[in-house]
VEXDREN-2710 file (C-alpha; in Angstrom, 1 decimal):
% VEXDREN-2710
k/r/px/py/pz
1/MET/-127.8/-45.7/0.3
2/LYS/-126.0/-43.7/3.6
3/LYS/-128.2/-44.2/6.9
4/GLU/-129.3/-41.3/8.5
5/LYS/-128.9/-40.3/12.4
6/LEU/-131.2/-38.5/13.9
7/VAL/-130.5/-36.1/16.8
8/TYR/-132.7/-34.5/19.3
9/ARG/-132.5/-31.4/21.1
10/PHE/-134.9/-31.0/24.1
11/TYR/-135.3/-27.5/25.2
12/ARG/-137.9/-26.4/27.3
13/TYR/-141.6/-24.5/26.7
14/ASP/-142.6/-21.6/27.6
15/GLY/-145.4/-21.0/26.8
16/GLU/-148.7/-21.5/28.7
17/VAL/-149.3/-24.9/30.0
18/LEU/-152.2/-27.2/28.3
19/TYR/-154.1/-29.5/30.7
20/ALA/-155.8/-33.0/29.3
21/ARG/-159.1/-33.3/31.1
22/ARG/-159.3/-37.0/31.6
23/GLU/-162.7/-38.5/30.2
24/LEU/-164.7/-40.9/32.6
25/PRO/-165.4/-44.3/31.9
26/PHE/-168.8/-45.2/30.9
27/GLU/-169.7/-47.5/33.7
28/ILE/-168.7/-44.9/35.9
29/LYS/-171.4/-42.5/33.8
30/LEU/-174.1/-44.9/33.6
31/THR/-173.9/-45.6/37.6
32/SER/-173.9/-41.9/38.5
33/GLN/-177.0/-41.5/36.4
34/LEU/-178.7/-44.7/37.4
35/ILE/-177.8/-43.6/41.2
36/LEU/-179.1/-40.0/40.5
37/ASP/-182.3/-41.0/38.8
38/GLU/-183.1/-43.3/41.8
39/ILE/-182.6/-40.8/43.9
40/CYS/-185.1/-38.0/42.3
41/PHE/-187.8/-40.6/41.9
42/ASN/-188.0/-41.9/45.5
43/TRP/-188.0/-38.0/46.7
44/ASN/-190.6/-37.5/44.3
45/LYS/-192.3/-40.4/45.4
46/LYS/-192.3/-39.5/48.8
47/LYS/-193.2/-35.6/48.5
48/LEU/-196.5/-36.8/46.2
49/GLU/-197.1/-39.5/48.9
50/SER/-197.3/-36.7/51.6
51/GLU/-199.3/-34.2/49.5
52/LEU/-202.0/-37.1/48.6
53/ASN/-201.9/-37.9/52.8
54/HIS/-202.5/-33.9/53.3
55/ALA/-205.3/-33.9/50.9
56/ILE/-206.5/-37.1/52.7
57/ASP/-206.9/-35.0/55.9
58/THR/-208.3/-32.1/54.1
59/ASN/-210.8/-34.1/53.0
60/SER/-210.3/-32.0/49.4
61/LYS/-211.5/-34.6/46.9
62/GLU/-210.2/-32.7/43.5
63/ALA/-206.6/-32.8/45.2
64/PHE/-206.8/-36.4/45.9
65/LEU/-207.9/-37.3/42.5
66/ARG/-205.7/-35.1/40.7
67/LEU/-202.5/-36.3/42.8
68/SER/-203.2/-40.0/42.4
69/GLU/-203.6/-39.9/38.9
70/LEU/-200.1/-38.5/39.2
71/TYR/-199.2/-41.3/41.8
72/ARG/-200.4/-44.0/39.5
73/ASN/-196.7/-43.4/37.4
74/TYR/-195.0/-44.3/40.4
75/ILE/-196.3/-47.0/41.5
76/TRP/-197.3/-48.8/37.7
77/GLU/-195.4/-52.1/37.1
78/SER/-195.3/-54.2/34.2
END
């Protein structure tokens, strides 16, 4: 049986260049999501605290009760 030889010829590609998108590692995605969640949680908690303080200052009992129910989700611990 004869051995076959392969000969490669390289030609410059004249078409449109394709760029591959590099995927981010799972650890980076998870870390960034956890950081964003923590930032949003803290911002929402501070905003709710300021609204609660405003309700206390203005003696608005209805607003205080409504906001205190929402605030319980932020201070709940298992």
